[in-house]
N, C-alpha and C positions, 0 to 999 in steps of 0.2 A: 504494501499501501503505499503510495506516496502521501507525505503528511509536509503542510508548512507552516510555516510561524507565524505567517501574516496575510490575512485575507480579506477583502473589498467587496460590499454589495449596494445595489440600489434599491431600493425598494420604490416603487412607481405604485402612486395609488390618487385616489380623489380626497379633495378637503375634507373630507369627514371621516376620512379611515374607515369607510367602511365596503369599498372595492377597491380589487389591487389587482395589476397586471404581473402575475408571478410567471417565473420559468419552473417547468417540468422537465425533469431528465427524460430522456427517452430509452428505450429498447438497447441502445448503442452506447451506453454511458458504460464505460469499463469495469468499475466495480458493482456487479450483480447487485449487491445489498441495498443498493443507492437507486436503483432504475425506477423509474415513475414518481421517486418522491420531488420535493417543490425546493425552491431557492428562490435567493434572491438573483438579480441581474447581476454577475462578477465573477470574483473567483481570486486564485492566488496571487501575491505578488510575486512577480520576478525580480532576481537582483538587478535587473535594468533599470526596472523604474525607481524614480528617484521621491516619489512621494506616492501616498493612497490616493488622490484625487489622478495623477498621472495612470496609475495602474489599474484604476475604474474607467477611466476613456478608453485604454488598452481592451479591457474587458468589455466594453459595451460595443465598440467599433468590430470585434471578434464576433458577438453572439448577435447584436441587431442591426439589420440593414432596411432602410437607410440609418445610421447611427444619428445622423444630425437631428432627428425627429425627436429624440431624447437630450442627446448634447446640448442642443441648443436652447434648451429650456433652464429655468432657473431652480437646479437642484443644488441642494447643502449638504454639509456634513451633520450628522445626527450626534455620534458617539461611539466609544470603542466597547467592545465586547469580550470577557474571556467564556470562550466556546470550549464545551471538555465533552470526552467521550471516547469515539475510533482514535480522534486525533484531538491536541489539543492546540489552540492558537488564537490569537487576537484576530479580533474581525472588527473594521472599521465600516460602519454604516453609512449610508448618505441616502437623504429621500428627494423623491421628487413628487409635488404633489400639484395637481390638475384638476381642473373643473372635469364633470362626468362625459362631457361632449368631446373632451381632449382625450378623456382614458381611454374611450372607446376607440377612438382614431389612432391611439399607440397600440391599443390593444391588437391593430390590424398590421402589424408592421410584422415584416418581414425576418422570420427568428431561425438564425443559422445553425444554434447551438441545441439541442431540445427542442421544447414545444412551449409556446406561450400560452398562459390560460388568464384569462379575467375573473375571476373568483370573489364572492362575498367573503366579509369575516365569517359568517359562521362555518363555511366550508374550508376556510383555512385552520382556522381552531380544530377540526377534527381531522387534518391531514399531516402526514409523515414529511418532515423538513430533513434534507440531506445533511449530514455531520452534524447535527443537534442543534442548526440555526435556527429552531425555533426559541432558542435562548433569547436569543436577539431580538425576533420579532415581538415576541411576549414582552420583553423590557421597552421598544418600541413604542408598543400599543398604549405602555401607563403612561407614557410622556404626554403632556397638553398640547 
């Protein structure tokens, strides 16, 4: 198993934090245990990434097309979270809050890794997250 020490992710949601555009790992994900689980958009920082924001821009560019549909929006840093379980790492979460119409448009974007899924909060709360990232999701939901 490849483990890493730092991860980055972007949560894309409506202003009320009731609908989310989430990544779902597909049947091609290399670790069978994590296939069809949910994730933020993003991934592991690489040694060449000079910051979390640079890593997230790289990841979004790898995962979504056209990436500008997300990258040109006003997204911001939320917090760092300690993720524990199969791998232990620091996870830097960023958020993009948009209105419902924008969220629907973003959810139609071409996903290059896994699948994109527009989900309501109650669906997410009963879903399995990759690498125990629900730790970050639940902490994020407690923020005002």
